[in-house]
N, C-alpha and C positions, 0 to 999 in steps of 0.2 A: 224799161228802167226797173220795174218790179221783178222781172225775170233775172236781171243781173244781180240784184240784192239777194235773191234766194240762193243763187249759186255761191255767193260769198259766205252766206250762213252755213250752207252744207259743207263747204271746204273747211271752214273754221272748226266745225264740229268734228270732222274727220281727223284734223290735226290734233285736237284735244284728246280724242279717243286713242290716237296712236301714242301720244305722250304718256297718257295714263297707263297704257300697256307696258311700255318700256320701264316706267317707274315701279310698277308692281313687280315686274320680272326681276328688276335689279334688287328690289327689297327682299324678294324671296331668296335670291342667291346669297345675300348678306346674312340671312338668318339660318344657314345650313349648320348641322351639328359639328362641334369641335372634334379634333383628332383624339383617339384613345391614348392616354399616357402609358409610358413604359415603366415597368417595375422590375428591378433586379431581384431575382429569387434564387434560392438554392434548395435542394431537397433535404428533408430530415433523414439522417442516416444512422446506422448502428455501428459501434466500434469500441475500441479500447480508449479509455481516458484516464489520465493520471494527474492528480493535483500535486504540484511540487513546490519546493521552497529553495530559492537560490540565495546562498549567503557566502561570505568570505570566511574561509577557515585558515588557521595558522598551525604550522607544524611545531610541536614541542618535543623535547627528549622524552623517551619512555620513563627514564629515571634520571635524576640530576641531583647531585649532592656536593656541598662544600666540605672538604675533608679538614678536620681540626685535629690537633694533637691533644691527647688527654692529659699530658704532662707538660710542664714548662721546661724549656731548654733552648739551646742554640742549634740551628740547622747545621749539621756536619756535612750532609750530602743531599742533593736533590737531583733526581734522575730523569725528570721529565720537563717538558716545556709545552707551550700552547700548541695544540694540533697533534700532539703525540697520541698514538693509540696505546691503550694499556689493557692488560688482562686481569681478571679477578685474582687477587692475592699478590699481584706484582708490587714490589717495593717502590713507593713514590718518593719518600724522603726518609732520612735518618737523623734523629736528634742526638745531641750530646748533652747528657744529664749526669754530671759527676756525682752529685749527692745521691742520686738514685742508685748508682753503681755501689756506693758505700753502703746503702741500705741493703742491697742484695747480699753483699759480703757479710754484713752483720747478721742477716737472717740465716745465712748458711752456717755461720759460727754458732748461732743459737741452736740450730738443729743438731750440730755435732755435740754441743754441750748437753743437750737433752738426751741424746743417745748414750753419752758417757754416764749420765746420772742414772739412766735405766740399767746400765750394766753394773754400776755400783750397787744399786738397790737390789738387783737380782742376786749379787754376791752376798749381800747382807741377809736376804731371805734364806739363802742356803745355809749361812752360818747360824742364824737363829734356829732354823729347823734342826740342824745337827745338834746344837746345844740342848734344844728341847727334847730331842729323841733320847739323849744320854740321861738328862735329868729325869725325864718321865720314866725311863726304864729302871733307874735306881729307886725312884719313889715307889714304883709298882712292886719291885722285889721286897723292899722294906715293909710295905704294907702286907705282903703275903706272909712274910716271916712272923710279923706281929699277930697275924690272924691264926697262924698255926701254933705259935707258942705265946700265948698271952702273958704280958708282964715282962717278957724278955727285953723289949725295946720301950724306952721311955716315951710317954705321950708327947713330950716337947720335941723329941727328935722326929717323931712321925709328923707333927704339925709343921716343923721346919721343912721337911722333905716335900710335903704337899704344897707349901707356899712357894718353894723353889720351882716346883712343877708348873704351878699356875703362872708364875712370873715368866718362865721360859715360853709358855704358850702365848702369853700376852705380847712378848717381844716378837714372836713369829708374826702375829697379826699386825703389829706396828710396822714391821719391815715389808710386809705385803702391801699395806696401805701406802707406804712410801714408794714402792714399786709402781703401784697404780697411778700415784700422783706424778711420778716421773714420766710415765707413758702419756698421761694427759698433757703434760707440759710439752712433750715431743709433738703431740698433735697440734697444740697451739703454735709452736715454732714453725711447724710445717705449713699451717694455714697462713701465718704471717709471711713466710717465705713465698708461698704461692701468690699472695697479694702483691708483694714487692716485685716478684718476677713478672706478674701480669702488667704492673705499672711500667716495668722496664720494656715489656713488649710494646706498650703504647708509644714508646719513643721511636718505633718504626711505623711509618704511615704507609698503609697498603691500599690498593684499589679494591673497592667492594664489589665491582662488577666490570665486565668488559665495556669499554667506552673510549671517549676522547677527552683529553684535557682541554677544557674551553677557557680556563683562566688560571694564571699562576700569580700568587700574591706574595711570595717570599723568595729570598735568595740565600745562598750559603752564608752563614754567620748571622742571619736574622734571629732575633729573640722571639720565640713563639710562646704565648701564654696558654695555660691549660684551658681547654674548652670543656669545663666540667658542668656547665649549666647554660641554659638558653639565655640567661640574663647577663652572662659574662661578655665582655667586649673583646674577646680573643679574635685574632686575625686568622682566617683559614690558610692552609698551605696552598691548596689548589682546588679547582672545581672540576668535577668529572661528570660527563653526560653520556648516557647510553643512546647511541644514534643508529645502531643497526636495526632498531625498531622504533618508530616514531608514533607519537599521538597526534592526530589531526583533530583539533578542537574547533567546534562550530557553535556559535551563539544562536539559539533558536528563540524567536520572539514568543511572547506569552500566548498569543492567539493560536500558535501552531504546536504548543507543547503537548496537548492531548493526543496528537497523532504520532508522536515519537515513540518508538518501541525498539527493543533489542532485536537485532537482525534486520532492521530496516535498511533498504538499499540506498546507497549514496553514490552519485557519479562525481568523480573528482577530476579537475583539470588544473594542472600546475602551469601557470603562465611562464615561469622562469625557464622551465625545461621543455615545455610542450607536451609533457607526459599526461596521458589520460588513462583512467582505470576506474573500475567499479569496486566498492567496498561495502562493508556492513557495519552498522552501528553496534559497538560492543559494550558501551556503557554511557550513562548520562547521569547528571548530578541529582536529578529529582528535586531540585531546589532552584528558585528564581533568584537572580541577583537583584537586590533591592534598588540599585542605582540604574541599571540598564533594562530591567524587566525582561531579561533573557535567561535561558537555561543552557548550560554547556552540554553538548553531546560529543562523543569521541569515537574516532575510527582508528584502528591500529594499522599502520602502514609499514610493511617490511622495507628495509633500506640497506640491505647487505652490500649493494654496490656503491653506497655513499653518494648517490647522485642528488639526494635531497638533503638540504641543510635546515637545521632548526631555525625558526624565525621566518621561513618562507611562507608566502600566502598561496592559497589555492581557491579556485572557484568550485564550490560544492553545490550539487543539486540533490536535495533530500526529497525522496518520494514519500509524500504524506499519505495519500489515498490512491487506490487504483480500482477501476471498475471495468469489467469486460461486457461486451454486447449490450451497451446502453444507448439510448437515443441521444444524439448529439446534434447541436446546431452551432453555427458561428456565433460568437459572443455579440457581434453587431446586430444579430437578428432579435435580440432580447431587449425589450423596453421595460425598464424598471419603473413601474407606476407607483403611485402613492400607496395603494393597498396591496397589490400583488403584481408580479411581473407578467408581461404578456408578449405575444408575438402577433404580427400581421401575416395572415396566410392568403394564398390565392388558390381558389378551388378549381374544379375541372372546367367550369364555365368562365374562368378568368375573372371572377369577382373576388373582391377583398373581404376578409373577415377578421375579426379580433378574437384571439384565443388566450385565455388565462392559463398560465403554466406554473408548475412547481419545479424549481431548479435543484440540481444535484451538485456534484463537485465541478470545479471550474479549472480549466487550463488557461494558457496564455491567450488563445483566440477561439477556444471552443468551450461549450458548457453543456453539461448533461441535463436532460429533461426527464423528470420523474413522472409527470402526468400532464395531460392536456394535448399531446400530439401523438401521431402514429407514423409508422414508416412511410417514407416517400412523399409526405405532404410537402408542399412548396411554401417556404417562408420568405418574406421580404427582408432583405439584409441591409437596406439603407433608406433614409428619407421616409420613415414610417409616418411621420406627422403630415406628410403631403397626401395621404390616401384616406378615404372614408369607407366605412363599412358598406358593402354592397356596390362599391364603385367598380366599373369595368376597366380592366387594365390589360396591357399587352406584356406578358411575362417575358423576361430575357434572362438567360442563365448567367449568373454571376461567376466570375473566376476567382475562387478562394482556395488558398493553399490549406490542406487539411493534414498536418503532420501526424504521425502515429503517437507522439507523446509530446506534451507541452510543458513549459516551465512557468509556474505561477510565482511571479516576483512580488 
């Protein structure tokens, strides 16, 4: 009986030991190290980077003017209509101004009258000079005789002769003054005639430059008021725009104004025609619009084939800054911290580190690094908050498109 109880105790102890072995083994397997996490990385590279601005530009005429008549009158003939091409100096319209024609005739008559007065005054000068010559000669001879033979000629006669001589000389001077006055009057008449003729010339409205008639405001028989001042309510005859050369105007936001400069490159895409080309900034206003906080910049666009129309819109990409051979990383690799931006790197032993960086110009999906990184370092491009400094990771190369030039919108 004792022997059987001992066998039961030994068997129970063996079973307990076996159970403990399997428990400890299973617990050890449960406590094995977790798998190493994967981190998407990309290398730091060098390249060309451009910071750009994309805005909508609008085509405007290079020159545009509403043509007014400087004199009042009725339109006798108008030679153009909307869409007609005109050349510089070409007659647009002719006005009928009867009272102006009368003024021209009167001014021409005044010139002829002044010329006749000059001719009469010249004749008068010749007459007075001839009379003076005769009287002066007689007076001289009489004075010579009186000198040779004193007492032969009475003093009264000598005085009368000298008085006649001086009177004749005075008449010569008066006639010459009248001749000068007649010449001055002729000059006045000619100036008045030139003024009236100029006003008559304004009755013919001509094109100031090569262009297209974009609006017509009057017809034959319309009464046109003189456009003599900006405050007058005169109606223009037509509007003419120069469209063989267009201005492409682009509003530049205030923050980008410091980067605008003459000769800056602009890439233009016209949606309506599908035309794309590169141009240069030729002028900008150097003043911000108070309501929009933008500054206008302009590009001159040749349009000799007339494929572009004023008022069309174009997508413009203005290159603000460019840098060559700079360190660049994807924008997604940069974490903008409270104090300074940083990136998470993976070193040669696949451990994570945090590196503070100084940023340069920025494109659409790339950004320049001025300090903090070196060539070929690996930076994590996503989920940076999931990694700790010193953590072991399994790096995996991220597939990121790296275009040569980006658009910063």
